[in-house]
C-alpha positions as CSV (number, residue, x, y, z in Angstrom):
1,M,4.2,-14.0,42.4
2,I,3.7,-11.9,38.8
3,S,3.3,-14.0,36.3
4,E,2.7,-12.9,32.0
5,Q,0.3,-11.3,31.7
6,T,-2.2,-12.5,28.0
7,A,-3.7,-9.6,25.6
8,S,-6.6,-10.7,27.7
9,M,-5.2,-9.6,30.7
10,E,-3.9,-6.2,29.8
11,D,-7.5,-5.4,27.9
12,Y,-8.5,-5.8,31.9
13,L,-5.8,-3.7,33.1
14,E,-6.0,-0.9,30.4
15,A,-10.0,-0.6,31.2
16,I,-9.5,-0.3,34.7
17,A,-7.4,2.1,34.2
18,K,-9.3,4.4,32.0
19,L,-12.4,3.7,34.0
20,R,-10.6,5.5,37.7
21,E,-9.4,7.7,34.9
22,E,-13.2,8.7,34.6
23,E,-15.0,7.8,37.5
24,P,-13.9,7.1,41.2
25,E,-14.5,4.2,41.4
26,V,-14.8,0.6,39.7
27,R,-16.9,-1.9,39.8
28,V,-17.4,-5.4,37.8
29,T,-20.5,-3.9,36.4
30,Q,-18.2,-0.7,34.4
31,I,-15.6,-3.3,33.4
32,S,-18.2,-6.0,31.4
33,K,-20.1,-2.5,30.4
34,R,-16.2,-1.6,28.5
35,L,-15.0,-5.1,27.8
36,G,-18.4,-6.0,26.2
37,V,-17.9,-9.6,28.5
38,K,-20.0,-11.0,30.5
39,K,-19.9,-10.1,34.9
40,P,-17.8,-13.5,35.9
41,S,-16.1,-13.2,33.0
42,V,-15.2,-10.0,34.4
43,T,-14.6,-11.8,38.1
44,A,-12.6,-14.5,36.8
45,A,-10.0,-12.0,35.3
46,L,-10.0,-10.0,38.5
47,H,-8.9,-13.4,40.3
48,K,-6.6,-14.1,38.4
49,L,-5.6,-10.0,38.0
50,S,-5.6,-10.5,42.4
51,E,-3.8,-13.4,42.0
52,D,-0.7,-12.0,40.7
53,G,-1.0,-9.1,43.0
54,L,-2.3,-6.5,40.0
55,V,-5.1,-5.2,41.5
56,Q,-7.6,-5.4,44.8
57,H,-10.9,-6.1,44.7
58,P,-12.6,-8.0,47.5
59,R,-16.3,-9.6,47.2
60,Y,-19.0,-7.4,46.6
61,G,-16.2,-4.3,45.9
62,T,-14.7,-1.5,44.4
63,V,-11.9,-2.6,41.5
64,E,-8.6,-0.8,42.7
65,L,-5.1,-1.5,40.4
66,T,-1.8,-1.7,43.0
67,R,1.1,-0.3,42.0
68,Q,2.9,-3.0,39.7
69,G,-1.4,-2.9,37.8
70,Q,-1.0,0.2,37.4
71,R,2.8,0.5,35.7
72,I,1.7,-2.2,33.9
73,A,-1.4,-0.7,32.6
74,G,0.5,2.3,31.8
75,E,2.8,0.9,29.9
76,V,-0.1,-0.5,27.9
77,M,-1.9,2.8,27.3
78,R,1.7,4.1,25.9
79,R,1.8,1.4,23.3
80,H,-1.7,1.8,22.6
81,E,-1.2,5.9,22.0
82,V,1.8,4.9,19.6
83,L,0.6,3.2,18.0
84,F,-3.4,5.5,17.1
85,R,-0.8,8.0,16.4
86,F,1.5,6.4,14.2
87,L,-1.3,4.8,12.4
88,S,-3.2,7.5,12.1
89,E,-1.6,10.6,12.2
90,I,1.6,9.3,10.2
91,L,-0.4,6.6,7.6
92,G,-3.8,8.4,7.8
93,I,-6.2,5.1,8.6
94,D,-9.5,6.5,9.9
95,Q,-9.2,7.0,13.7
96,G,-12.2,4.1,14.5
97,I,-9.8,1.7,12.6
98,A,-6.8,2.5,13.3
99,Q,-8.0,2.3,17.4
100,E,-9.5,-1.0,16.9
101,D,-5.6,-2.0,14.8
102,A,-3.4,-0.1,17.8
103,C,-5.7,-2.4,20.3
104,N,-4.6,-5.5,18.8
105,M,-1.6,-4.8,18.1
106,E,-0.3,-3.3,21.5
107,H,0.2,-6.7,22.8
108,L,2.7,-7.2,20.1
109,L,5.1,-5.1,20.3
110,S,8.0,-5.0,22.3
111,P,9.4,-2.6,24.3
112,T,12.8,-1.5,21.5
113,S,10.5,-1.3,18.8
114,L,7.7,0.7,20.4
115,E,10.9,3.4,21.7
116,K,11.9,3.2,18.1
117,L,8.8,4.0,16.7
118,A,7.2,6.7,19.5
119,K,11.0,8.4,18.6
120,F,9.9,8.0,14.4
121,V,6.3,9.9,15.3
122,E,7.3,12.5,17.3
123,F,10.0,13.2,15.3
124,V,7.7,13.2,12.1
125,L,4.5,15.4,13.6
126,T,7.2,17.9,15.7
127,C,9.2,18.8,12.2
128,P,10.2,22.9,12.2
129,K,9.0,23.0,8.7
130,G,5.4,20.7,9.0
131,E,4.7,18.0,7.3
132,P,7.4,16.2,6.0
133,A,7.8,16.3,2.1
134,W,8.0,12.8,2.1
135,L,4.8,12.3,4.3
136,E,2.6,14.0,1.7
137,A,4.9,12.0,-1.0
138,F,3.7,8.9,0.6
139,T,0.0,10.1,1.1
140,Y,-0.5,11.2,-2.9
141,Y,1.5,7.8,-3.6
142,F,-0.7,6.5,-1.6
143,E,-4.1,8.1,-2.9
144,H,-2.8,7.2,-7.0
145,G,-0.7,4.5,-7.5
146,E,2.3,6.6,-8.2
147,R,4.9,9.7,-7.2
148,D,3.8,13.3,-7.8
149,Q,6.2,14.2,-9.8
150,E,6.6,18.3,-8.7
151,I,6.8,16.1,-4.8
152,V,9.6,14.6,-6.3
153,A,11.4,17.1,-8.0
154,R,11.0,19.6,-4.6
155,C,12.3,16.5,-2.1
156,L,15.2,16.7,-4.3
157,G,16.5,19.8,-4.6
158,E,16.4,19.9,-0.7
159,E,18.5,17.4,-0.7
160,S,21.4,20.4,-2.3
């Protein structure tokens, strides 16, 4: 029976999925290093995930995500990517900080909010005219604490 996963368990699923993209086999030691936790913690988490039907992990064997585990890991990775892109590419936050914040936020976002945010990021980043004037204005405002009157005039001129 699959229970709702905690943020920690989602992190394990995401780590396993990412390691699987990099390596042919995933082992407890790799997960331990990736997440910065001790091997007994990994083993306990894998036991819980196995009970929930999300991983297969024979004793001392390799770790495999089940179909359901892959689905959940994919959802977590997608939430992370959307949040990372919003923070780094829209708000201009340093990529290291954006990665860390996305990791923390990815577990809290509802599917509704994620879809809206994903569409917003896509809309802004695929603007046919390049960076929208309002985004340029926000960046200026953030850096200087006031509006750039040239950008404001340009934005007002575009509305006509």
